[in-house]
C-alpha positions, 0 to 999 in steps of 0.5 A: 876055433871060431873067435880065436885071435891069431897074431901074424908076424913078419921079420926081415933080417939084413944079412948083407955087409951094408945097409939095404933099402926098399924093404917091403913086408907083404902078408896076405890075410888067409881065407877063414880069418878076419883082420882085426882093425887097429892091431897092426904094429911095427918094430920101427917108426919109419914103416908105412903101413898099407892095406889091400882089399883086392888081393894086392892089386891096389893099396891104401892106408885107409881102404874105402868101399862104395856103398849105397845110402839113400839112393846115392853111392858113397865111400865108407871105410872098408869093413874088416872082412874086406881086407886081404893083405897088409904091407909094411914099406920101410922108408929108411934103410936096414943096417947089417944084422938089423931086424925089422918086423911087422905084426897084425892080428886076425880073428878066426871066422865063424863059418856059420856066420857066412852060410858055411863059407870061410 
């Protein structure tokens, strides 16, 4: 229902005999939900979290949008509604049998707030 909060969790388990590197967890934010800023967590500290506001074409730790203020174009933090993806990149290695997970929350959008679009 509109306003409900959903938690998304991605988990990677290393089923190899040795450590693996270059592990990336990438999750699109589904249409009809809005990313909850500050809700991203990870099971390890050696994960770099980045966001996309253009369906994964570009990534940033702090996405910005250009807006007009007093007749000038300025960069401002992207609104939660603009976020399309969350990505965790593990900077270290994952040992055999180990798991790594990332989580974020999203709120179910109110279709009436968008003129019936979700």
